[in-house]
C-alpha positions as a printed Julia matrix, in Angstrom:
112×3 Matrix{Float64}:
 -2.3   -28.83  -13.78
  0.99  -27.12  -14.61
  4.29  -28.11  -13.0
  4.34  -24.69  -11.3
  0.82  -25.22   -9.86
  1.73  -28.7    -8.58
  4.78  -27.27   -6.79
  2.63  -24.57   -5.18
  0.06  -27.13   -4.05
  2.81  -29.31   -2.58
  4.03  -26.47   -0.36
  0.51  -25.51    0.7
 -0.23  -29.13    1.65
  3.06  -29.45    3.54
  2.35  -26.6     5.97
 -0.11  -28.57    8.18
  2.42  -31.45    8.28
  5.09  -28.94    9.3
  2.93  -27.73   12.19
  2.64  -31.34   13.41
  6.4   -31.87   12.9
  7.06  -28.84   15.12
  4.59  -30.03   17.79
  2.29  -27.05   17.21
 -1.49  -26.94   17.19
 -2.95  -28.65   14.14
 -3.65  -26.57   11.04
 -6.6   -27.35    8.8
 -5.72  -28.77    5.38
 -7.39  -25.72    3.83
 -5.58  -23.16    6.02
 -5.82  -19.53    4.94
 -4.18  -16.29    5.88
 -1.48  -15.21    8.24
 -3.35  -16.01   11.46
 -3.06  -19.77   10.85
  0.68  -19.38   10.26
  1.54  -17.31   13.35
  2.8   -20.23   15.48
  5.18  -21.26   12.68
  6.23  -17.65   12.06
  6.93  -17.24   15.79
  9.1   -20.37   15.66
 11.05  -18.8    12.78
 11.45  -15.57   14.75
 12.59  -17.58   17.76
 15.32  -19.11   15.59
 16.56  -15.61   14.78
 15.15  -15.58   11.25
 13.71  -12.42    9.72
 10.45  -12.92    7.81
  9.2   -10.24    5.43
  6.11   -9.97    3.24
  5.71   -7.54    0.38
  2.33   -6.76   -1.16
  3.25   -5.12   -4.44
  0.6    -2.93   -6.04
  2.79   -2.55   -9.11
  2.51   -6.26   -9.99
 -0.72   -7.51  -11.48
 -2.47  -10.25   -9.56
 -3.03  -12.23  -12.76
  0.69  -12.53  -13.55
  2.5   -15.79  -12.82
  4.81  -14.11  -10.29
  1.98  -12.27   -8.63
  1.94   -9.37   -6.23
  3.02  -11.28   -3.09
  6.67  -11.73   -2.12
  7.8   -13.63    0.96
 11.4   -13.57    2.2
 13.18  -15.32    5.04
 16.66  -14.08    5.88
 18.75  -13.26    8.93
 22.06  -14.02   10.58
 20.88  -17.53   11.39
 21.07  -18.27    7.65
 24.64  -16.95    7.3
 23.99  -15.01    4.11
 21.51  -17.5     2.67
 17.88  -16.51    2.11
 14.59  -17.91    0.84
 12.41  -15.8    -1.45
  9.18  -16.52   -3.29
  6.87  -14.47   -5.56
  3.34  -15.81   -6.07
 -0.23  -14.82   -6.9
 -1.39  -15.47   -3.3
  0.09  -14.68    0.09
 -0.42  -18.29    1.17
  1.59  -19.66   -1.75
  4.47  -17.25   -1.21
  4.68  -17.9     2.53
  4.26  -21.66    2.22
  7.14  -21.92   -0.25
  9.67  -20.02    1.89
  8.54  -21.56    5.18
  8.82  -25.11    3.81
 12.22  -24.35    2.24
 13.48  -22.98    5.57
 12.07  -25.97    7.46
 13.82  -28.41    5.13
 17.12  -26.54    5.39
 17.17  -25.7     9.11
 14.88  -28.19   10.85
 15.31  -31.33    8.74
 11.65  -31.35    7.77
 10.59  -33.82    5.07
  7.57  -32.36    3.23
  6.69  -35.79    1.84
  6.31  -37.39    5.27
  2.79  -38.13    6.45
């Protein structure tokens, strides 16, 4: 497994732990799609963050960057932002959500 793939897997695995950390309903380890993430996304919105997804038909799905871009920005971040480009929507969202959670909520993705 490449270093890039391990990093992606780490973020995907951290999302269910993040839900527990936030006191939200449990997420399955194999969560998929935006519906599973809505409680976390609503928490971000409640913080004043702006979350955007871009599905880019001009990027090939086989490329390392991929056609999915996730971005978290907003006044709450005082000019900072989190952006990720990946082959799947889940990977892109997981990376920016976990980065935000570490920065703003003190989340430790390695905690059990």
